[in-house]
Each structure stands twice: as structure tokens, then as C-alpha cells.
Backbone of each chain as ProteinMPNN parsed JSONL, in Angstrom:
{"seq_chain_A": "MNLYEHTIVARQDTSPAQIKQLTDKYSKIVEKNDGEIVQTEEWGLLNLSYIIKKNRKGNYIHFKIKGSGKIIDELEKNEVIDKNLLRYITVKVKKFDLDAKYFSKKDEYEKKEYKKDYNRD", "coords_chain_A": {"N_chain_A": [[35.151, 147.17, 15.139], [34.573, 146.898, 11.561], [32.221, 145.733, 8.78], [32.897, 144.852, 5.327], [32.489, 145.156, 1.997], [34.297, 144.493, -0.607], [35.172, 145.19, -4.055], [36.808, 145.22, -7.193], [37.514, 145.779, -10.191], [39.082, 144.37, -13.125], [41.574, 145.153, -15.771], [40.432, 143.77, -18.873], [42.937, 142.475, -20.566], [44.756, 141.758, -18.118], [46.513, 139.525, -17.484], [46.25, 135.995, -15.87], [48.563, 135.54, -13.878], [48.563, 138.117, -13.164], [46.593, 138.857, -12.043], [46.563, 137.32, -10.044], [48.628, 138.688, -8.521], [47.391, 141.054, -7.834], [45.419, 140.26, -6.279], [47.042, 139.71, -4.429], [48.625, 141.823, -3.726], [46.539, 143.758, -2.685], [45.507, 142.35, -0.667], [47.478, 142.274, 0.97], [47.851, 144.97, 2.038], [45.284, 145.235, 3.412], [45.91, 143.342, 5.446], [48.247, 144.607, 6.728], [47.228, 146.448, 7.693], [45.8, 145.568, 10.141], [43.608, 144.24, 9.309], [41.124, 141.684, 8.606], [40.69, 139.358, 6.011], [37.812, 138.029, 5.304], [36.761, 136.018, 2.972], [37.428, 135.801, -0.196], [36.769, 136.153, -3.65], [36.698, 135.187, -7.176], [35.25, 136.263, -9.67], [36.001, 136.124, -12.571], [36.067, 136.753, -15.748], [34.041, 138.75, -17.293], [31.69, 139.781, -18.946], [31.215, 143.453, -19.678], [28.668, 145.846, -19.248], [28.962, 148.093, -20.237], [31.215, 149.846, -22.552], [34.155, 150.55, -20.994], [36.751, 152.852, -20.822], [37.855, 151.683, -23.356], [37.795, 149.068, -22.896], [35.882, 145.508, -23.062], [35.355, 143.89, -21.721], [36.18, 142.488, -18.095], [37.814, 141.517, -15.325], [36.682, 140.364, -12.544], [37.065, 140.911, -9.198], [36.399, 140.032, -6.011], [36.14, 141.07, -2.306], [35.585, 140.065, 1.271], [36.192, 141.934, 3.727], [37.193, 142.56, 7.143], [37.806, 144.899, 9.5], [38.869, 148.225, 10.379], [37.598, 151.141, 9.456], [39.819, 152.81, 8.464], [41.28, 150.949, 6.553], [39.869, 150.867, 4.303], [40.649, 153.34, 3.808], [43.084, 153.175, 2.975], [43.045, 151.439, 0.952], [41.569, 152.62, -0.949], [43.303, 154.773, -1.706], [45.366, 153.604, -3.148], [44.225, 151.997, -5.01], [43.242, 154.151, -6.794], [45.326, 154.809, -8.147], [45.703, 152.948, -9.608], [46.558, 151.437, -12.385], [45.741, 149.307, -13.82], [43.173, 148.7, -13.051], [39.908, 149.506, -13.24], [37.381, 149.895, -12.191], [36.426, 150.102, -9.167], [34.539, 149.334, -5.944], [32.923, 150.124, -2.684], [31.075, 148.422, -0.129], [29.628, 148.804, 3.009], [28.427, 146.186, 5.097], [25.915, 144.297, 7.08], [25.777, 141.836, 7.971], [27.857, 139.312, 6.522], [27.015, 137.542, 3.898], [27.76, 134.069, 3.214], [27.436, 132.375, 1.77], [25.927, 132.502, -0.54], [26.2, 132.635, -3.9], [26.713, 134.385, -6.844], [27.954, 134.437, -9.202], [28.765, 131.913, -9.892], [28.723, 129.255, -12.256], [27.166, 130.402, -13.801], [25.632, 130.38, -16.27], [24.046, 128.043, -16.048], [22.231, 128.388, -13.73], [20.934, 130.433, -15.22], [19.878, 129.673, -17.6], [17.675, 127.439, -16.332], [16.062, 129.514, -15.15], [14.925, 130.819, -17.585], [13.633, 128.763, -18.732], [11.624, 128.377, -16.451], [10.419, 130.535, -16.496], [9.046, 130.743, -19.29], [7.571, 128.778, -19.448], [5.509, 129.27, -17.092], [4.079, 131.357, -18.895]], "CA_chain_A": [[35.433, 146.712, 13.854], [33.008, 146.766, 10.359], [32.148, 144.576, 7.686], [33.101, 145.318, 4.439], [32.431, 143.802, 0.721], [35.106, 145.532, -1.535], [35.131, 144.781, -5.294], [37.342, 145.698, -7.699], [37.446, 145.369, -11.925], [40.692, 144.907, -13.708], [41.282, 145.452, -17.199], [40.628, 142.499, -20.043], [43.92, 141.715, -20.792], [45.658, 141.344, -17.529], [46.93, 137.392, -17.428], [45.848, 134.855, -14.278], [49.527, 135.885, -12.814], [48.625, 139.42, -12.975], [45.103, 139.165, -11.238], [47.064, 136.712, -8.723], [49.044, 139.551, -7.91], [46.802, 142.218, -7.885], [44.806, 140.168, -5.25], [48.017, 139.437, -2.979], [48.879, 143.33, -3.152], [45.618, 144.249, -2.023], [45.392, 141.507, 0.948], [48.835, 142.651, 1.941], [47.373, 146.262, 2.77], [44.491, 144.744, 4.461], [46.671, 142.683, 6.946], [49.088, 145.451, 7.423], [46.366, 147.757, 8.978], [45.267, 144.995, 10.806], [42.281, 143.885, 9.08], [41.119, 140.183, 7.988], [40.189, 139.096, 4.803], [37.208, 136.544, 5.488], [36.93, 135.361, 1.852], [37.944, 135.787, -1.624], [36.251, 135.485, -4.823], [37.257, 135.5, -8.253], [33.832, 136.248, -10.286], [36.092, 135.671, -13.97], [36.147, 137.541, -17.026], [32.496, 139.071, -17.316], [31.203, 140.956, -20.17], [30.979, 144.826, -19.149], [27.784, 146.203, -20.303], [29.33, 148.839, -21.673], [32.517, 149.98, -22.712], [34.984, 151.416, -20.012], [38.621, 152.649, -21.337], [38.302, 150.507, -24.433], [37.58, 147.425, -22.625], [34.587, 145.234, -23.355], [35.185, 142.834, -20.336], [36.69, 142.981, -17.19], [37.885, 140.673, -14.347], [36.439, 141.001, -10.819], [37.894, 140.31, -7.806], [35.912, 140.238, -4.882], [36.635, 140.541, -1.284], [35.413, 140.17, 1.814], [36.704, 142.304, 4.587], [37.039, 142.523, 8.249], [38.251, 145.738, 10.115], [38.634, 149.533, 10.579], [37.602, 151.993, 8.292], [41.327, 152.831, 7.822], [41.751, 149.977, 5.937], [39.237, 151.085, 2.86], [41.119, 154.555, 3.148], [44.216, 152.827, 2.47], [43.177, 150.412, -0.084], [40.802, 153.148, -2.304], [43.894, 155.74, -2.211], [45.679, 152.929, -3.859], [43.508, 151.604, -6.41], [43.017, 155.446, -7.677], [46.397, 155.153, -8.813], [46.059, 151.685, -10.108], [45.949, 151.421, -13.92], [45.345, 147.787, -14.06], [41.974, 148.763, -12.453], [38.688, 150.001, -13.89], [36.154, 150.512, -11.062], [36.468, 149.676, -7.247], [33.081, 149.841, -4.909], [33.363, 149.386, -1.276], [29.621, 148.406, 0.474], [29.764, 148.273, 4.012], [27.373, 145.501, 5.148], [25.792, 144.293, 8.514], [26.443, 140.521, 8.071], [28.43, 138.764, 5.159], [26.087, 136.446, 2.818], [28.901, 133.482, 2.693], [26.702, 130.929, 0.709], [25.225, 132.909, -1.769], [27.306, 132.945, -5.192], [25.987, 134.877, -8.13], [28.695, 134.453, -10.244], [29.768, 130.404, -10.501], [28.006, 128.247, -12.506], [25.778, 131.454, -13.918], [24.784, 129.946, -17.37], [23.432, 126.974, -15.897], [20.917, 129.014, -13.437], [19.814, 131.57, -15.972], [19.039, 128.727, -18.476], [16.755, 126.778, -15.513], [15.286, 130.334, -14.848], [14.052, 130.91, -18.389], [12.42, 127.67, -19.035], [10.524, 128.282, -15.669], [9.266, 131.57, -16.959], [8.329, 129.963, -20.286], [6.297, 127.235, -18.839], [4.546, 130.038, -16.76], [3.151, 131.792, -19.346]], "C_chain_A": [[33.76, 146.959, 12.743], [33.276, 145.787, 9.329], [32.055, 145.309, 6.356], [32.678, 144.691, 3.32], [33.124, 144.97, -0.262], [35.038, 144.713, -2.981], [35.745, 145.298, -6.251], [37.429, 145.068, -9.442], [38.921, 146.028, -12.456], [40.737, 144.752, -15.436], [41.553, 143.827, -18.072], [41.769, 142.035, -20.541], [45.147, 141.695, -19.942], [45.406, 139.799, -17.594], [46.695, 137.353, -16.152], [46.821, 135.553, -13.327], [49.248, 137.206, -12.207], [47.922, 139.781, -11.726], [45.559, 138.466, -9.948], [48.009, 137.861, -7.89], [48.601, 140.49, -7.119], [46.2, 141.632, -6.212], [46.037, 140.123, -3.837], [48.243, 140.944, -2.428], [48.309, 143.841, -1.959], [45.595, 143.685, -0.547], [46.441, 141.905, 1.734], [48.095, 144.111, 2.985], [46.704, 145.984, 3.642], [45.21, 144.39, 5.559], [47.528, 143.754, 7.314], [48.284, 146.281, 8.267], [45.741, 147.138, 9.674], [43.611, 144.73, 10.957], [42.517, 142.362, 9.044], [40.209, 140.394, 6.862], [39.416, 137.439, 5.007], [36.85, 135.629, 4.19], [37.097, 136.647, 0.776], [37.32, 135.338, -2.526], [36.462, 136.037, -5.866], [35.92, 135.221, -8.742], [34.608, 135.836, -11.971], [36.192, 136.568, -14.542], [34.886, 137.418, -17.581], [32.449, 140.481, -18.336], [30.934, 142.529, -19.393], [29.495, 145.135, -20.151], [27.656, 147.438, -21.161], [30.639, 149.576, -21.51], [33.361, 150.965, -21.759], [36.618, 151.442, -20.545], [38.618, 151.751, -22.567], [38.123, 149.032, -24.286], [35.971, 147.02, -22.639], [34.043, 144.339, -22.285], [36.519, 143.421, -19.57], [36.836, 141.669, -15.989], [37.432, 141.341, -12.847], [36.623, 139.869, -9.703], [36.862, 141.065, -6.705], [36.171, 139.978, -3.16], [35.918, 140.733, -0.315], [36.087, 140.719, 3.342], [36.347, 142.662, 5.862], [37.746, 143.211, 8.928], [37.709, 147.092, 10.19], [38.441, 150.076, 9.104], [38.927, 152.778, 7.724], [41.55, 152.069, 6.957], [41.274, 150.434, 4.245], [40.083, 152.19, 2.478], [42.219, 153.94, 2.26], [43.916, 152.073, 1.287], [42.736, 151.627, -1.552], [42.347, 154.119, -2.591], [45.011, 154.935, -3.157], [45.401, 152.592, -4.719], [43.059, 153.164, -7.531], [43.81, 155.465, -8.571], [46.656, 154.149, -9.719], [45.717, 151.328, -11.519], [45.704, 150.224, -14.702], [43.672, 148.044, -13.649], [41.033, 149.802, -13.389], [37.727, 150.553, -13.081], [36.787, 149.628, -10.048], [34.878, 150.084, -6.587], [33.465, 149.07, -3.41], [31.849, 149.599, -0.742], [29.462, 148.01, 2.207], [28.027, 147.454, 4.341], [27.268, 144.921, 7.088], [26.287, 143.01, 8.947], [26.666, 139.919, 6.191], [27.514, 137.488, 4.854], [27.487, 135.715, 2.469], [28.584, 132.435, 1.711], [26.323, 131.698, -0.624], [26.306, 133.135, -2.832], [26.82, 133.12, -6.292], [26.618, 134.694, -9.152], [29.134, 132.888, -10.614], [28.397, 130.07, -10.891], [26.738, 129.268, -13.2], [24.84, 131.026, -14.852], [23.742, 128.876, -16.59], [21.678, 127.378, -15.009], [20.131, 129.541, -14.43], [19.145, 130.221, -16.895], [17.632, 128.014, -17.925], [15.709, 128.301, -15.413], [14.449, 130.977, -16.08], [13.321, 129.874, -18.832], [11.477, 127.651, -17.945], [9.627, 129.085, -16.495], [8.395, 131.246, -18.026], [7.234, 129.33, -19.926], [5.18, 128.462, -18.118], [3.726, 130.779, -17.495], [2.345, 130.785, -20.229]], "O_chain_A": [[32.564, 147.099, 12.994], [34.324, 145.182, 9.101], [31.275, 146.251, 6.214], [32.416, 143.504, 3.513], [32.617, 146.046, -0.58], [34.828, 143.503, -2.897], [35.131, 146.347, -6.446], [37.387, 143.859, -9.671], [39.54, 147.091, -12.4], [39.856, 144.222, -16.112], [42.488, 143.035, -17.95], [41.614, 140.941, -21.084], [46.282, 141.643, -20.415], [44.376, 139.137, -17.72], [46.829, 138.287, -15.361], [46.438, 136.075, -12.279], [49.553, 137.491, -11.049], [48.236, 140.517, -10.79], [45.108, 138.844, -8.866], [48.045, 137.828, -6.66], [49.079, 140.826, -6.035], [46.404, 142.268, -5.179], [45.87, 140.425, -2.655], [48.141, 141.316, -1.259], [48.787, 144.195, -0.881], [45.649, 144.353, 0.486], [46.41, 141.916, 2.964], [47.916, 144.183, 4.201], [47.086, 146.268, 4.777], [45.166, 145.064, 6.588], [47.558, 143.855, 8.541], [48.621, 146.728, 9.363], [44.832, 147.798, 10.178], [42.784, 144.844, 11.861], [43.578, 141.795, 9.305], [39.31, 141.221, 6.716], [39.896, 136.306, 4.949], [36.648, 134.439, 4.431], [36.963, 137.867, 0.872], [37.127, 134.123, -2.512], [36.489, 137.268, -5.889], [35.356, 134.178, -8.414], [33.831, 135.223, -12.704], [36.479, 137.553, -13.862], [34.494, 136.426, -18.197], [32.946, 141.606, -18.388], [30.301, 142.45, -18.341], [29.285, 144.802, -21.318], [26.938, 147.796, -22.095], [31.072, 149.872, -20.397], [33.154, 152.175, -21.851], [37.421, 150.516, -20.651], [39.604, 151.021, -22.666], [38.227, 148.114, -25.1], [35.04, 147.778, -22.365], [32.88, 144.072, -21.982], [37.403, 144.208, -19.909], [35.878, 140.906, -15.862], [37.734, 142.392, -12.283], [36.431, 138.671, -9.49], [36.616, 142.266, -6.593], [36.374, 138.837, -2.746], [35.215, 141.715, -0.555], [36.489, 139.831, 4.094], [35.208, 143.116, 5.967], [38.692, 142.536, 9.333], [36.503, 147.328, 10.117], [38.889, 149.682, 8.027], [38.947, 153.283, 6.601], [42.345, 152.625, 6.199], [42.005, 150.383, 3.255], [40.403, 152.339, 1.299], [42.285, 154.135, 1.047], [44.833, 152.152, 0.469], [43.237, 151.629, -2.677], [42.599, 154.22, -3.791], [45.585, 155.658, -3.971], [46.221, 152.732, -5.626], [42.681, 153.142, -8.702], [43.535, 155.919, -9.681], [47.574, 154.23, -10.534], [44.581, 150.929, -11.773], [45.512, 150.14, -15.915], [42.948, 147.234, -14.229], [41.474, 150.707, -14.097], [37.277, 151.677, -13.306], [37.511, 148.645, -10.204], [34.272, 151.119, -6.863], [34.007, 148.003, -3.121], [31.34, 150.716, -0.838], [29.169, 146.855, 2.516], [26.914, 147.867, 4.017], [28.094, 145.055, 7.991], [27.004, 142.857, 9.936], [25.999, 140.047, 5.164], [27.405, 136.553, 5.646], [28.311, 136.262, 1.736], [29.369, 131.796, 1.01], [26.571, 131.193, -1.72], [27.275, 133.84, -2.55], [26.42, 132.133, -6.91], [25.98, 134.75, -10.204], [29.83, 132.702, -11.612], [27.332, 130.339, -10.335], [25.552, 128.946, -13.127], [23.623, 131.102, -14.679], [22.539, 129.12, -16.685], [20.546, 127.001, -15.311], [18.94, 129.278, -14.597], [17.962, 129.903, -16.777], [16.641, 127.925, -18.649], [14.514, 128.101, -15.632], [13.421, 131.599, -15.813], [12.252, 130.15, -19.376], [10.448, 127.014, -18.169], [8.573, 128.751, -17.035], [7.176, 131.376, -17.905], [6.062, 129.536, -20.24], [4.056, 128.543, -18.613], [2.617, 131.01, -17.013], [1.305, 131.143, -20.781]]}, "seq_chain_B": "MPSKKRAGNKKKGSQSNFAKLSIFQTSKYKFKKSCPLSVKGAPVVDYKNIRLLKKYMSENGKILPSRITNVSQKKQRELSLSIKRARNLALI", "coords_chain_B": {"N_chain_B": [[-0.057, 171.445, -32.172], [2.585, 170.151, -31.311], [1.745, 169.344, -28.558], [-0.298, 167.613, -29.136], [0.83, 165.628, -30.381], [2.763, 164.507, -28.225], [0.63, 163.753, -26.444], [-0.038, 161.617, -27.774], [2.223, 160.069, -27.165], [2.2, 159.258, -25.11], [0.294, 157.49, -25.114], [0.919, 155.134, -25.766], [3.066, 155.145, -24.153], [1.513, 154.161, -21.714], [0.517, 152.243, -22.57], [2.532, 150.339, -23.284], [3.522, 149.535, -20.662], [1.637, 148.766, -19.227], [1.715, 146.208, -20.453], [4.044, 145.953, -19.177], [2.917, 145.098, -16.568], [1.547, 142.613, -17.034], [3.698, 140.796, -16.007], [4.093, 141.022, -13.733], [1.598, 140.54, -12.094], [-0.625, 138.324, -11.683], [-3.28, 138.035, -13.232], [-4.697, 140.031, -15.038], [-7.333, 141.2, -13.914], [-7.152, 140.587, -11.571], [-5.302, 142.105, -9.084], [-2.49, 142.14, -7.621], [-1.887, 142.579, -4.225], [0.218, 142.39, -2.283], [3.617, 143.205, -1.298], [6.215, 142.156, -3.474], [8.352, 141.552, -3.083], [8.526, 141.503, 0.189], [7.647, 139.596, 1.576], [7.683, 136.36, 3.285], [10.713, 134.294, 2.628], [11.528, 135.706, 0.34], [13.743, 136.282, -1.986], [16.914, 138.065, -1.157], [17.707, 141.925, -1.892], [20.287, 142.765, -3.35], [23.352, 143.969, -4.611], [24.974, 142.283, -6.25], [23.133, 140.38, -7.078], [21.975, 140.232, -10.008], [20.333, 139.012, -11.583], [17.764, 139.323, -10.107], [17.777, 141.77, -10.034], [17.493, 142.387, -12.571], [14.823, 141.909, -12.91], [13.433, 144.156, -12.271], [13.848, 146.142, -13.759], [13.427, 148.097, -16.503], [13.678, 147.187, -20.107], [15.381, 149.131, -21.332], [16.769, 149.457, -19.442], [16.253, 151.31, -17.483], [15.073, 152.317, -14.04], [12.148, 150.313, -12.904], [8.918, 152.194, -11.801], [7.523, 152.023, -8.6], [5.006, 152.164, -8.333], [4.033, 150.276, -10.658], [5.5, 147.753, -10.425], [4.698, 146.785, -7.732], [6.229, 147.043, -5.474], [7.321, 147.846, -2.166], [8.126, 150.632, -0.4], [10.255, 150.655, 1.492], [11.344, 148.362, 0.339], [11.857, 149.607, -2.211], [13.652, 151.111, -2.27], [15.508, 150.129, -1.215], [16.441, 148.516, -3.431], [16.949, 150.477, -5.724], [19.156, 151.986, -4.949], [20.766, 149.364, -5.063], [20.875, 149.104, -7.431], [21.915, 151.023, -8.617], [24.459, 150.618, -7.45], [25.272, 148.238, -8.94], [25.465, 149.552, -11.791], [27.565, 150.939, -11.393], [29.64, 148.876, -11.357], [29.266, 148.394, -14.054], [27.836, 145.768, -14.34], [25.247, 145.999, -14.876]], "CA_chain_B": [[0.54, 170.683, -32.665], [3.58, 169.355, -30.322], [0.626, 168.853, -27.4], [-0.923, 166.44, -29.522], [2.041, 164.48, -30.18], [2.734, 164.139, -26.872], [-0.235, 162.913, -26.165], [0.032, 160.25, -28.378], [3.255, 159.329, -27.23], [1.71, 159.105, -23.51], [-0.691, 156.334, -24.699], [1.707, 154.506, -26.143], [3.641, 154.785, -23.024], [1.039, 153.861, -20.731], [0.405, 150.797, -23.339], [3.87, 149.441, -22.708], [3.593, 150.117, -19.097], [0.248, 147.751, -19.123], [2.088, 144.865, -20.802], [4.599, 145.262, -18.213], [1.736, 144.609, -15.276], [1.698, 141.392, -16.673], [4.633, 139.96, -15.648], [3.758, 140.793, -12.029], [0.43, 140.476, -12.17], [-1.188, 137.294, -12.014], [-4.024, 137.948, -13.997], [-5.579, 141.464, -15.691], [-8.257, 141.358, -13.016], [-6.725, 140.268, -10.055], [-4.067, 142.696, -8.667], [-1.762, 141.101, -6.069], [-1.594, 143.605, -3.159], [1.642, 142.687, -1.189], [4.817, 143.193, -1.904], [6.896, 140.567, -3.468], [9.971, 141.192, -1.668], [8.656, 141.508, 1.502], [7.119, 138.015, 1.492], [8.29, 135.418, 3.973], [11.244, 133.327, 1.496], [11.811, 136.7, -0.402], [15.051, 136.938, -1.814], [17.612, 139.322, -0.383], [17.925, 142.687, -2.69], [21.755, 142.802, -3.577], [23.772, 144.474, -6.095], [25.2, 140.909, -7.175], [22.213, 139.377, -7.569], [22.007, 140.348, -11.286], [19.205, 138.15, -12.399], [16.615, 139.662, -9.227], [17.874, 143.145, -10.438], [17.148, 142.692, -14.028], [13.282, 142.139, -13.207], [12.843, 145.788, -11.943], [14.401, 147.24, -14.591], [12.882, 148.39, -18.184], [14.641, 147.001, -21.164], [16.419, 150.519, -21.772], [17.955, 150.081, -18.168], [15.698, 152.414, -16.399], [14.438, 151.478, -12.895], [10.491, 150.499, -13.113], [8.519, 152.782, -10.19], [7.002, 150.929, -7.529], [3.57, 151.865, -8.762], [3.839, 148.718, -11.872], [5.86, 146.429, -9.554], [4.065, 146.964, -6.47], [7.272, 146.703, -3.924], [7.043, 148.755, -0.829], [8.799, 152.292, -0.062], [11.656, 150.464, 2.057], [12.273, 147.712, -0.725], [12.119, 149.984, -3.651], [14.773, 152.419, -1.651], [16.781, 149.326, -1.48], [16.484, 148.083, -4.995], [17.393, 151.62, -6.477], [20.6, 151.87, -4.502], [21.544, 148.176, -5.423], [20.817, 149.047, -8.876], [22.827, 152.19, -8.93], [25.731, 150.188, -7.291], [25.589, 147.153, -9.879], [25.656, 150.045, -13.112], [28.507, 151.781, -11.516], [30.443, 147.913, -11.789], [28.861, 147.712, -15.304], [26.788, 144.409, -14.131], [23.911, 145.549, -15.494]], "C_chain_B": [[1.409, 169.204, -31.707], [2.151, 168.331, -29.004], [0.039, 167.652, -27.774], [0.222, 164.978, -30.085], [2.465, 163.918, -29.526], [2.066, 163.141, -26.276], [-0.743, 161.392, -26.583], [0.949, 159.367, -27.956], [2.771, 158.525, -25.612], [1.183, 157.512, -23.602], [-0.111, 155.223, -24.92], [2.88, 153.977, -25.133], [2.909, 153.818, -21.98], [0.574, 152.305, -21.012], [1.432, 149.857, -22.566], [3.638, 149.027, -21.488], [2.306, 148.676, -18.638], [1.063, 146.293, -19.32], [3.078, 144.428, -19.52], [3.677, 144.58, -17.217], [2.264, 143.188, -15.456], [2.661, 140.641, -16.507], [4.383, 139.928, -13.928], [2.605, 140.807, -11.386], [-0.157, 139.391, -12.095], [-2.249, 137.011, -12.754], [-4.494, 139.534, -14.082], [-6.554, 142.105, -14.515], [-7.805, 141.214, -11.824], [-5.403, 140.756, -9.807], [-3.76, 142.312, -7.124], [-1.509, 142.595, -5.474], [-0.234, 143.867, -2.559], [2.818, 142.62, -2.097], [6.027, 142.127, -2.397], [8.279, 140.641, -3.058], [9.751, 141.265, -0.228], [7.803, 140.182, 2.29], [8.207, 137.312, 2.463], [9.245, 134.785, 2.655], [11.672, 134.414, 0.648], [13.238, 136.767, -0.946], [15.774, 138.105, -1.758], [17.704, 140.324, -1.663], [19.897, 142.789, -2.314], [22.545, 143.429, -4.254], [24.452, 142.986, -6.616], [24.594, 140.173, -7.301], [21.651, 140.045, -8.954], [20.182, 139.843, -11.611], [17.865, 138.81, -11.738], [16.487, 141.217, -9.84], [17.139, 143.195, -11.517], [15.273, 142.714, -13.925], [12.888, 143.315, -13.069], [13.568, 146.799, -12.852], [13.752, 147.03, -15.759], [14.123, 147.725, -19.214], [15.647, 147.977, -21.857], [17.301, 150.578, -20.416], [17.326, 150.647, -17.104], [14.914, 151.359, -14.924], [12.806, 151.687, -13.209], [10.107, 150.966, -11.953], [7.837, 151.724, -9.698], [5.008, 150.849, -8.043], [3.182, 150.544, -9.807], [4.16, 147.905, -11.195], [5.035, 146.121, -8.234], [5.236, 146.485, -5.599], [6.986, 148.015, -3.074], [8.335, 149.85, -1.364], [9.81, 151.595, 0.261], [12.705, 149.439, 0.634], [12.601, 148.816, -1.938], [13.652, 151.122, -3.318], [16.246, 151.352, -2.116], [17.567, 149.126, -2.537], [16.955, 149.323, -5.792], [18.801, 151.895, -6.156], [21.132, 150.492, -4.898], [21.896, 148.533, -6.743], [21.881, 149.706, -9.638], [24.541, 151.637, -8.581], [25.939, 149.317, -8.317], [25.527, 148.142, -11.371], [26.706, 150.762, -12.739], [29.884, 150.167, -11.845], [30.414, 147.582, -12.789], [28.538, 146.209, -15.224], [25.806, 144.934, -15.064], [24.438, 146.892, -16.891]], "O_chain_B": [[1.125, 168.023, -31.512], [1.889, 167.142, -28.817], [-0.155, 166.733, -26.978], [0.159, 163.749, -30.057], [2.736, 162.749, -29.8], [2.469, 162.094, -25.769], [-1.42, 160.5, -26.072], [0.833, 158.157, -28.151], [3.066, 157.391, -25.236], [1.384, 156.604, -22.796], [-0.525, 154.226, -24.33], [3.462, 152.893, -25.169], [3.495, 152.87, -21.457], [0.336, 151.427, -20.183], [1.289, 149.023, -21.672], [3.558, 147.802, -21.395], [2.423, 147.849, -17.735], [1.034, 145.407, -18.467], [3.128, 143.335, -18.957], [3.79, 143.357, -17.131], [3.012, 142.581, -14.689], [2.458, 139.518, -16.968], [4.493, 138.979, -13.151], [2.544, 141.065, -10.184], [-0.52, 139.423, -13.271], [-2.393, 135.829, -13.068], [-4.612, 140.152, -13.024], [-6.544, 143.304, -14.24], [-8.277, 141.963, -10.968], [-4.417, 140.111, -10.165], [-4.371, 142.224, -6.059], [-1.046, 143.546, -6.104], [0.336, 144.939, -2.354], [2.951, 142.154, -3.228], [6.624, 141.399, -1.604], [9.08, 139.752, -2.772], [10.693, 141.105, 0.548], [7.501, 140.074, 3.479], [9.397, 137.627, 2.443], [8.63, 134.732, 1.59], [12.525, 133.914, -0.086], [13.998, 137.411, -0.222], [15.329, 139.133, -2.268], [17.794, 139.674, -2.704], [20.481, 142.858, -1.233], [21.818, 143.336, -5.243], [24.166, 142.804, -7.799], [25.045, 139.079, -7.643], [20.514, 140.464, -8.74], [19.166, 140.513, -11.793], [16.887, 138.935, -12.475], [15.416, 141.776, -10.078], [16.166, 143.948, -11.562], [14.561, 143.374, -14.682], [11.921, 143.66, -13.748], [13.781, 147.994, -12.643], [13.477, 145.882, -16.107], [15.326, 147.838, -18.979], [16.491, 147.69, -22.706], [18.22, 151.369, -20.205], [17.728, 150.541, -15.945], [14.452, 150.219, -14.873], [12.264, 152.721, -13.599], [10.635, 150.491, -10.948], [7.603, 150.672, -10.292], [4.171, 149.947, -8.067], [2.123, 149.928, -9.688], [3.324, 147.014, -11.049], [4.869, 144.944, -7.914], [5.071, 145.421, -5.003], [6.447, 149.038, -3.496], [9.119, 149.831, -2.313], [10.665, 151.678, -0.621], [13.843, 149.549, 0.176], [13.682, 148.737, -2.522], [14.397, 151.684, -4.122], [17.274, 151.498, -2.778], [18.763, 149.352, -2.723], [17.507, 148.927, -6.818], [19.607, 152.031, -7.075], [22.338, 150.612, -5.114], [23.022, 148.336, -7.201], [22.503, 149.387, -10.652], [25.552, 152.029, -9.164], [27.03, 149.563, -8.832], [25.542, 147.375, -12.335], [27.103, 151.455, -13.675], [30.909, 150.408, -12.483], [31.149, 146.65, -13.114], [29.011, 145.465, -16.084], [25.549, 144.264, -16.065], [23.706, 147.094, -17.86]]}, "name": "protein", "num_of_chains": 2, "seq": "MNLYEHTIVARQDTSPAQIKQLTDKYSKIVEKNDGEIVQTEEWGLLNLSYIIKKNRKGNYIHFKIKGSGKIIDELEKNEVIDKNLLRYITVKVKKFDLDAKYFSKKDEYEKKEYKKDYNRDMPSKKRAGNKKKGSQSNFAKLSIFQTSKYKFKKSCPLSVKGAPVVDYKNIRLLKKYMSENGKILPSRITNVSQKKQRELSLSIKRARNLALI"}
């Protein structure tokens, strides 16, 4: 059994219902191949740092998957032909970091950091 | 002529590099020798931690060399890998 972090980026004009559909679709693929989804995170609509296929923003969905490598083969096979997706990435990890949430309340964190930096100077 | 111009550019480059130095070093004369990411309680290098990764990148989005940031070889490898992952996801 391996642990994987899997992130997909959907197009900017996908509706919330469609995003849920996508999440369900890929969750089902994982479950069919005897995998287990430990956690799903939705990072929401984020600004892309460069334009991909005429999209300025993207919907990010993040999975933490436990299972064999076959799942990843199956997932990526489906994601290549999915027209709603812009990018996907799979990272094999040794341990899941379930507490760290880098994308929730992002603005507040950033503001605090900047203030600290200014004070230091 | 072209060689002279190039030399001029290099000087400018080193100056701006020196400006970067002050971000990571406490003062001009006292240089930090230890790696900022290997200390106890240091943040984990991860492709999702954009705030951390941005610290180790230039304004143009290039990865800063470890001789400027004082990052150890091991951590520098981790950094560059995670920066490239974040770039692929268009986070940086």
C-alpha cells in the first residue's frame, strides 16, 4: 500500500455541481480499484499564475489516496481525456500531513505575515 | 564593446544579489552559517506551501541559488523539486 497526494485543476467556468460530479467520478474510480480516500480538500477558485488554455483561474481539488499504483494509472488515464481539467499532479508521500491547510483563510495568513516582515525591517 | 557591456550587467546583477542577501542575513557583517530549513522547528518544504517557496524565488520566478540563501544541499534539492511541482500546477 502506498500513499499518494493527487491534485487536479478544473476549468474556471465549471459550476459547483460539476465540481462535485468530478470529485465523485474520481472517488469512484479509486474505490473501484480497492483504494481508500483518506481526505478530500477543495481549495476553491484560485488565480493561475499563467494562462492555461485561455483560463485565468482554476478550481483546485486535492485528494489524499491510500492504495496501490494501479489506481494512479487508472486515474490518469481518465484525466488525460477529461476536457474539464487543466492539470493534474500525483505525488507519492511517506506520511500524510492532515493538519496543514495552506489554502484555507489564505488572505488572513498573508496579511499577518506581511505585517511581521515590515516590523522586522 | 560587447564584453564591456556584459561586465556592466554582471555588476548590476551582483548588486541586486547583495540586496537579496539582506533578506536572509541578519546584518551585513554577521553572516548566518546554518541552513534556515534544517533548524529544529523549521517549516516543511512542500509544493503546497507557496508562501515558503516564494521566499526562495526571485521576483521573476527563478529559483535562488543556495549560496545566497544558505540552504543546505539536501533542502535545496527538495526546494527545487517542490517549486517545479507548484509551477506545473500554476500556483507560482
